[in-house]
NUVO-559332 format. One record per atom (N, C-alpha, C): residue in one letter; y, x, z. Coordinates in steps of 0.2 Angstrom, whole numbers, padded with zeros to 4 digits, always signed. Atoms other than C-alpha are relative to their C-alpha. Layout:
BEGIN
AYXZ ...
END
This chain:
BEGIN
M-0005+0001+0004 M-0079-0256+0487 M+0005-0006+0003 P-0003+0006-0005 P-0066-0265+0498 P+0003-0005-0003 A-0004+0006+0003 A-0058-0275+0484 A-0005-0006-0002 L+0003+0006+0000 L-0073-0286+0483 L+0000-0004+0005 F-0001+0002-0006 F-0071-0290+0500 F+0005-0004+0001 P-0005+0004-0001 P-0060-0304+0507 P+0004+0004+0006 S-0005-0005-0006 S-0045-0295+0518 S+0000-0003+0005 M+0001+0002-0008 M-0047-0296+0536 M+0007-0002+0003 V-0006+0001-0002 V-0028-0296+0538 V+0004-0003-0005 A-0005+0005+0003 A-0016-0309+0531 A+0007+0003-0001 P-0008-0001+0000 P+0002-0305+0525 P+0004-0004+0004 E-0004+0005-0004 E+0007-0320+0534 E+0000+0002+0007 S+0001-0002-0007 S+0003-0311+0550 S+0006+0005+0003 F-0007-0006+0000 F+0019-0299+0547 F+0005-0006+0000 R-0006+0003+0001 R+0037-0305+0548 R+0006+0005-0002 V-0005-0004+0002 V+0052-0298+0541 V+0004+0003+0007 G-0002-0003-0006 G+0059-0285+0554 G-0006+0004+0004 D+0005-0004-0004 D+0042-0280+0562 D+0000+0007+0000 A+0001-0007+0000 A+0040-0263+0567 A-0007+0003-0001 V+0007-0001+0001 V+0024-0256+0560 V-0002+0008-0001 R+0003-0008+0002 R+0014-0239+0557 R-0006-0001-0004 K+0005+0002+0004 K+0002-0236+0544 K-0007+0006+0002 F+0007-0004-0001 F-0017-0230+0546 F+0000+0006-0006 I+0002-0006+0005 I-0019-0212+0538 I-0007+0001+0000 N+0007+0000+0002 N-0038-0213+0541 N-0002-0004+0006 D+0004+0004-0004 D-0051-0221+0552 D+0004-0002+0007 R-0002-0001-0007 R-0043-0215+0569 R+0008+0001+0000 N-0006-0002+0000 N-0025-0209+0566 N+0005-0005-0005 V-0006+0003+0003 V-0008-0218+0562 V+0006+0005-0001 T-0006-0005+0000 T+0008-0210+0556 T+0005+0000+0005 P-0005-0002-0006 P+0020-0203+0569 P+0007-0004-0001 F-0007+0003+0001 F+0035-0213+0561 F-0001-0007-0001 L+0000+0008+0000 L+0039-0232+0561 L+0003-0001-0006 G-0003+0002+0005 G+0043-0242+0547 G+0002-0008+0002 T-0003+0008-0001 T+0051-0260+0545 T-0002-0004-0004 V+0003+0006+0005 V+0043-0275+0536 V+0007-0002-0003 T-0006+0002+0004 T+0057-0279+0523 T-0002-0006-0004 Q+0002+0006+0003 Q+0048-0292+0514 Q-0008-0002+0000 V+0008+0003-0001 V+0030-0303+0514 V+0000-0003-0007 V+0002+0002+0006 V+0023-0306+0498 V-0007-0005+0000 P+0007+0001+0000 P+0008-0317+0500 P-0005-0002-0006 S+0003+0000+0007 S+0005-0320+0481 S-0003+0006-0002 T+0004-0007+0001 T+0001-0302+0479 T-0003+0003+0005 Y+0004-0003-0008 Y-0006-0300+0498 Y+0002+0007+0000 K-0002-0006-0001 K+0005-0286+0500 K+0007-0001+0004 V-0005+0001-0003 V+0019-0282+0512 V+0005+0006-0001 W-0004-0005+0002 W+0035-0271+0507 W+0002+0002+0007 V-0002-0003-0006 V+0039-0259+0522 V+0005+0005-0002 Q-0006-0005+0001 Q+0055-0248+0523 Q-0003+0006+0005 W+0002-0006-0003 W+0048-0230+0529 W+0007+0004+0000 P-0005-0004+0000 P+0060-0216+0532 P+0002+0003-0007 T-0001-0003+0006 T+0058-0210+0514 T+0001-0005-0006 A-0001+0004+0005 A+0056-0225+0504 A-0002-0007+0001 N+0001+0007-0002 N+0054-0244+0504 N-0007-0001-0006 T+0006+0000+0004 T+0035-0246+0497 T-0004-0006+0002 Q+0005+0006+0001 Q+0022-0260+0494 Q-0006+0002+0004 E+0006-0002-0005 E+0008-0259+0508 E-0005-0006+0000 S+0006+0006-0002 S-0009-0269+0510 S+0001+0000+0007 P-0001+0003-0008 P-0008-0278+0527 P-0006+0003+0004 E+0006-0003-0004 E-0025-0270+0531 E+0002+0007+0002 D-0003-0006-0002 D-0017-0253+0532 D+0005+0001+0005 L-0005-0002-0005 L-0003-0257+0544 L-0003-0003+0006 I+0001+0003-0007 I-0002-0260+0562 I+0006-0001+0004 K-0008+0001-0005 K+0012-0269+0573 K+0000+0004+0006 V-0001-0005-0005 V+0019-0258+0585 V+0006-0004+0004 N-0006+0004-0005 N+0032-0264+0600 N+0005+0007+0000 P-0006-0005-0002 P+0048-0253+0597 P+0003+0003+0006 A-0002-0001-0007 A+0052-0253+0615 A-0005+0006+0002 F+0003-0005+0000 F+0038-0241+0616 F+0000+0006-0002 C+0001-0005+0006 C+0038-0231+0601 C+0005+0002-0002 G-0007-0003+0003 G+0056-0228+0598 G+0002-0006-0006 M-0003+0004+0004 M+0067-0238+0586 M-0004+0002-0008 P+0002-0001+0007 P+0061-0240+0567 P+0006+0004-0003 T-0006-0004+0003 T+0070-0228+0555 T+0005-0004-0005 A-0006+0004+0004 A+0078-0242+0544 A+0001-0005+0004 I-0002+0005-0004 I+0087-0255+0553 I+0004-0005-0005 Q-0004+0005+0004 Q+0095-0263+0538 Q-0005+0000-0007 D+0005+0000+0005 D+0085-0269+0522 D+0003+0004-0006 A-0001-0004+0005 A+0085-0256+0509 A-0002+0000-0007 G+0003+0002+0005 G+0076-0264+0496 G+0004-0002-0005 Y-0003+0003+0007 Y+0080-0269+0478 Y-0001-0007+0000 D+0001+0006+0001 D+0084-0286+0475 D-0005-0003-0005 S+0007+0002+0004 S+0069-0296+0467 S-0002-0007+0001 Y+0001+0007-0001 Y+0063-0313+0464 Y-0005+0000+0006 E+0004+0001-0006 E+0049-0310+0478 E+0004+0003+0006 K-0003-0002-0006 K+0061-0303+0489 K+0005-0006+0002 S-0003+0005-0001 S+0072-0317+0487 S-0003-0008+0003 L+0004+0004-0003 L+0058-0329+0491 L-0002+0001+0007 S+0001-0003-0006 S+0053-0319+0506 S+0005-0002+0005 E-0007+0000-0005 E+0072-0320+0514 E+0000-0008+0000 R-0002+0006-0001 R+0071-0339+0510 R-0006-0004+0005 F+0006+0002-0004 F+0055-0342+0518 F-0001+0002+0006 R+0001-0004-0006 R+0053-0329+0531 R+0007+0002+0003 G-0006-0002-0003 G+0071-0325+0535 G+0002+0007-0003 A-0003-0006+0001 A+0082-0310+0531 A-0002+0005+0006 L+0001-0004-0007 L+0079-0293+0541 L+0006-0001+0004 P-0006+0001-0005 P+0089-0294+0557 P+0005+0008+0000 Q-0004-0006-0001 Q+0104-0283+0559 Q+0001+0003+0005 R+0002-0003-0005 R+0099-0277+0575 R+0007+0002+0004 T-0006-0001-0004 T+0116-0280+0585 T-0002-0002+0006 D+0002+0002-0007 D+0106-0286+0599 D-0003+0007+0004 I+0005-0005-0003 I+0099-0269+0603 I+0006+0005+0004 A-0005-0004-0005 A+0111-0260+0617 A-0004+0006+0001 L+0003-0007-0002 L+0108-0242+0617 L+0005+0003+0006 K-0003-0003-0006 K+0114-0231+0632 K+0007+0004-0002 P-0006-0002+0002 P+0132-0226+0632 P+0001+0008+0001 S+0000-0007-0001 S+0128-0208+0637 S+0000+0004-0008 I+0000-0002+0008 I+0135-0198+0620 I-0003+0009+0000 I+0002-0007+0000 I+0126-0182+0617 I+0003+0005-0005 S-0004-0004+0006 S+0134-0177+0600 S+0004-0005-0004 P-0005+0005+0004 P+0147-0184+0588 P-0005-0004-0004 A+0003+0003+0003 A+0133-0188+0577 A-0004-0007+0002 M+0003+0007-0004 M+0125-0200+0590 M+0005-0005+0001 S-0006+0004-0002 S+0140-0207+0594 S+0003-0004-0007 M-0002+0005+0006 M+0143-0213+0575 M-0007-0004-0002 G+0005+0002+0003 G+0125-0218+0575 G-0004+0002-0005 L+0004-0004+0004 L+0118-0206+0563 L-0006+0004+0003 I+0006-0002-0002 I+0105-0200+0574 I-0002-0004+0008 P+0003+0005-0007 P+0095-0211+0588 P+0001+0004+0005 Q-0001-0004-0006 Q+0099-0206+0605 Q-0006+0000+0002 R+0006-0002-0002 R+0081-0207+0609 R-0004+0003-0004 M+0002-0002+0006 M+0072-0195+0597 M-0008+0003+0003 L+0007-0003-0003 L+0053-0191+0597 L-0001+0007-0002 A+0001-0007+0003 A+0046-0174+0594 A+0001+0001-0007 A+0002+0000+0008 A+0041-0178+0576 A+0008+0001-0001 D-0009+0001+0003 D+0061-0183+0574 D+0003+0007+0000 K-0004-0007-0002 K+0067-0167+0582 K-0002+0006-0005 M+0003-0004+0005 M+0056-0157+0571 M+0002-0001-0006 A-0005+0000+0006 A+0063-0164+0555 A+0005+0000+0000 L-0008-0002-0001 L+0080-0163+0561 L+0001+0007-0001 R-0001-0008+0000 R+0078-0144+0564 R-0002+0002-0007 V+0002-0003+0006 V+0068-0142+0547 V+0006-0002-0006 A-0005+0002+0004 A+0083-0152+0538 A+0005+0006+0001 H-0005-0005-0002 H+0096-0141+0547 H+0000+0007-0003 T+0001-0006+0002 T+0088-0125+0543 T+0000+0001-0008 F-0001+0000+0008 F+0085-0130+0524 F+0008+0000-0001 A-0007+0001+0002 A+0103-0135+0523 A+0005+0006+0001 T-0003-0006-0002 T+0110-0119+0532 T-0002+0006-0004 T+0001-0007+0002 T+0100-0106+0524 T+0000-0001-0009 V+0000+0001+0007 V+0094-0113+0505 V+0006-0003-0002 V-0006+0003+0003 V+0109-0124+0502 V+0006+0005-0001 D-0005-0006-0001 D+0122-0111+0508 D-0001+0005-0006 K+0001-0006+0005 K+0115-0098+0497 K+0001-0003-0007 L-0001+0003+0007 L+0114-0109+0482 L+0006-0002-0001 V-0006+0000+0002 V+0131-0114+0483 V+0005+0007+0000 D-0004-0007+0002 D+0138-0096+0486 D-0001+0003-0007 S+0002-0003+0008 S+0128-0091+0469 S+0004-0004-0004 I-0002+0005+0005 I+0135-0106+0460 I+0008+0002+0000 V-0008-0001+0001 V+0154-0102+0466 V+0000+0007-0003 E-0002-0008+0002 E+0151-0083+0462 E+0000+0000-0008 A+0001+0001+0008 A+0146-0088+0443 A+0005-0004-0002 K-0005+0002+0001 K+0160-0100+0443 K+0006+0003+0000 E-0005-0006-0001 E+0172-0086+0448 E-0001+0005-0006 E+0000-0006+0005 E+0165-0075+0434 E+0001-0004-0006 N-0001+0004+0006 N+0169-0089+0422 N-0006-0002-0005 L+0006+0002+0004 L+0152-0093+0417 L-0001-0007-0001 S+0001+0008+0001 S+0148-0110+0410 S-0005-0003+0003 D+0005+0002-0005 D+0137-0121+0420 D-0007+0001-0003 L+0007-0003+0002 L+0122-0118+0409 L-0002+0007+0000 Q+0001-0007-0002 Q+0124-0100+0410 Q-0002+0001+0008 T+0001+0000-0006 T+0125-0103+0428 T-0006-0003+0003 Y+0007+0003-0001 Y+0109-0113+0428 Y-0005+0005-0001 N+0005-0005+0003 N+0099-0100+0419 N-0001+0005+0005 R+0000-0006-0006 R+0105-0086+0432 R-0003-0002+0006 I+0002+0001-0007 I+0101-0096+0447 I-0007-0004+0000 Y+0007+0003+0000 Y+0085-0106+0441 Y-0005+0006+0003 P+0006-0004-0001 P+0073-0091+0443 P+0000+0001+0008 K-0001-0003-0007 K+0080-0087+0461 K-0002-0006+0004 F+0001+0006-0004 F+0079-0105+0468 F-0004-0004-0001 S+0005+0004+0002 S+0065-0113+0459 S-0005-0002+0004 S+0006+0001-0004 S+0052-0110+0471 S+0002-0003+0008 I-0002+0003-0007 I+0062-0116+0486 I+0003-0005+0001 C-0004+0006+0001 C+0072-0131+0480 C-0001-0003-0007 S+0001+0003+0007 S+0070-0144+0467 S+0005+0001-0006 D-0004-0002+0005 D+0077-0143+0450 D+0006-0004+0000 H-0006+0004+0000 H+0088-0159+0454 H+0005+0003+0004 I-0005-0002-0004 I+0096-0151+0468 I+0004+0006-0002 I-0003-0006+0004 I+0100-0136+0458 I+0005-0003-0004 R-0004+0003+0007 R+0107-0147+0443 R+0007-0003+0003 S-0006+0004-0002 S+0117-0158+0454 S+0005+0004+0004 S-0004-0004-0004 S+0124-0144+0465 S+0006+0005-0006 I-0003-0002+0005 I+0130-0136+0449 I+0005-0005-0003 Q-0005+0006+0003 Q+0138-0152+0441 Q+0005-0001+0006 R-0005+0001-0005 R+0147-0155+0458 R+0005+0005+0001 I-0004-0007-0001 I+0154-0137+0460 I+0004+0000-0006 Y-0004+0000+0006 Y+0160-0138+0441 Y+0004-0005-0001 A-0006+0005+0001 A+0168-0154+0442 A+0006+0000+0004 Q-0007+0000-0004 Q+0180-0149+0454 Q+0005+0005-0001 
END
């Protein structure tokens, strides 16, 4: 039972802005990087901004990495909610740096990269995630929007549209995506 033993890694060994990876098991770490957004010594936890969420992690599960060798972290600005613990962390350990000191190569590959939406040096896992997101957007979302527009042109209400579309798309996308798509199209 690890809770009975003293922790081997103190949260004070992390600083705001550190690039970290999380241990999945004894030998493997996550393929993506996270950024430390706050350090809370009172709860013995570290808040980390991952590509999907800002979560509270145990310092024993994290490992510091050098972003120069692993690519830049996905989060370069603090996306956490304001809290008393976060304000204390920022006051005593500093706010997350804005990363203006990082110079990227001026070679432009695509408009998305020039606007800073896609990092210029992508890892294989990032490329795969981008392909999956693009495939989902072009196949599933396009078909969903076409079905909603057809129902709207038939003068169906939003509830009737939902009842017609839900059985077809419930297995491939979430209920939230279906509802928000209907709401946005019917609001126009």
